[in-house]
N, C-alpha and C positions, 0 to 999 in steps of 0.2 A: 205882214207881207211875206216873210220867209216861208211860213207854212203854205200860203197860197202858191208861191212860186215853186216850192218843192213838189207839191202835189200836181200842179199843172204840168211840170216837166216829166214827172213819172207817168201820169195818166195819158197825156196827149202829145208830149214833146213840144207843146206850145201851138199845136195846130187846132184852131177853133172848129174846123170841119172834120176832125177825127171821128171815126165810127169804129166801135169794137164789133166785129162781125163773127166772133168765135166763142165768146164765153156763154155761160148759162142764160144770161139775159137775152143775148142774141138768138140763141137756140129757141128760147121761148117767144121770140118775135118782138122783143123790146130791147133793141141794142142801146148800149151806152154811147152818148155822143157829146162832142164839144170838148172844151179845154179841160174840164174836170170829170168827163165821162159820166154824165148823169143820165139816168133812164127817165123816160117821159112821165111815169107816175110820180117819181120823186120831184121832178121839175115842177109838175102841176101842183103838188102839195106845198112846196117851199118857194114858189115863184114870188118875186117881190113886185108889188103893184108899181106901175110906172116904168118898169123895164119891159123890153119887147117880150112877147109871148112865143118867142122862137128859141127852141132848145139850144141851138148852136150860136146864138148871139153871145159874144163873150161876156158882156156885163150881166145879162140875164142868167147865163150858165154859172158864172162865178158866184153871184149873190144867192142863187137857189142852192148851190152846192155848199156854200159857206153856212147858210141857214140850216141845212140838213146836218152838216158836221157839228155845228154848235148844239143842235138839239140832241144828236146821238152821242157825240164824243166830248162835248163841252167847248170845243173850238177846232177849227181847221188845223191849228198847230198841233193837236193831239193825234192827227191822222198820219200814220207812217207807212201805210200800205193801202192796197185797194180797199174801198169801203162799199 
């Protein structure tokens, strides 16, 4: 829980509708969105069946981001900066 909370607060300040409209992803037309600031291709690749297919849905966003972090970093607990 601590890793999820830390990353949510850093990425979106807890706003499930947060959209990053300034970084390289946004410039490329694929802005990061939601609690854990996930881009659509990452969400699509790590989406968990049974959760909504909406990027800003809190449960879907968290589970997809946690799966991505586990695959790339071993755990969301290992993520200490933007990913």
